[in-house]
N, C-alpha and C positions, 0 to 999 in steps of 0.2 A: 502389455499396452491396453488390450483390452480389458482385460481382470482390472486395472486403474480405474478403468472409463467406467465402467458397470459401480465401483466404490464409489466413486465420485457422484453417479446417479443416486447412490443411495443417499449419500450424505444429505445432497441437494433436498431429496424426496423428505428424509427426518429431519432436515431446516426448516420445510415450510412447517409441519407438523408441531415442530415445538412453537412454533409463531401463533399456531391457532392454540395450541395450550395457553400460552401466556393471556390470553383472555376468556378463555373458557376450562377451572379447573375440575370437572368433572367429566374431562373427555375419558375414560379410563380405558375403552378400547384403543383410542389413539396412542393412551401411554404404553400400551399392551405391543403396540405395531412397533415400537421404538426401542423399548426393552427389548422384545423376542429377535430384533434385526429382520423385520420382514421386507420383502420389494413391496413396491407398486403393485408387481402381478400378483403375490401372496395377496393383498388387500384386495385386489380385483376377483381374484377367484374365492377366498370368501365370501364376499360381497353376491356372486354369483353362485353359490351354495346355498347361503342365506334365502335370495331369492328364488331358486328353485323348488326348498325347503317348504319355503311359506306358502309360495301355490300347492305344493299335493297337503300342506296344513289344513290349507282352505277348502280344497276339494273333499278331504278326507272329513274333514267337518260338516260340508253340506251334505255330505254322505251319512252321517249320522253317529260317525265314529266319536269314540271318548278316551280311548287312550292312544296314547300318538308316542309309546315306547320305541318303536321300530323306525319311526324319524328320525328320533333322539339319538338312538343307536347309529342311524345313518350319518346325522350329523357328526357321531363323536367317530366313526370310520374315516369321515373323507375330510376332516377338520385337519390344518397344516400340520405337524408334527411338530414343531416350534412353540404350537400352544396348548395348553391344558385347558381340557371340555370344562370343570367349573368355573375356571377363571374366568375363561372366554365369557361364559355365559350372564355371568355377575359382571364383567365389564360392558358387556352390550345393556345388559338392564342399564348400569349406570349412565351408560352416556345416553339411551333412548333410544339405542339401534335394534331393531326387528322385536320391539318389546313383546307385543303378542308370541310371538314364536317363542323369543327364550324365556319369557315369565313360564311359557309351557315346557320348555325342556329343564327348565330350575325345578320343577316338581320331581324328573328324574335321578336329580344328581346330590342332593341331600346327603 
């Protein structure tokens, strides 16, 4: 019964996202959420990861760092296994999520 409730909750979450997609077709990360069957918790963990890495990136940039490959590697290692690094970075850029950070990471995944 608990498994059924979890699945219903996931379907409701994806339905809310579908409604958002109808009004904005450039929501590539949102599409990934649905395609990869991510849960709300998965997405929250993704946002927490990006928030944490963005802070580290800002700190390193302020200290004069110019190469951020270690942050990119941390992102790749901690990214949900359902997501591919390059695809996720591009989807975030297209949707306007964490633009500075994702543009930096995009330099390392060509």
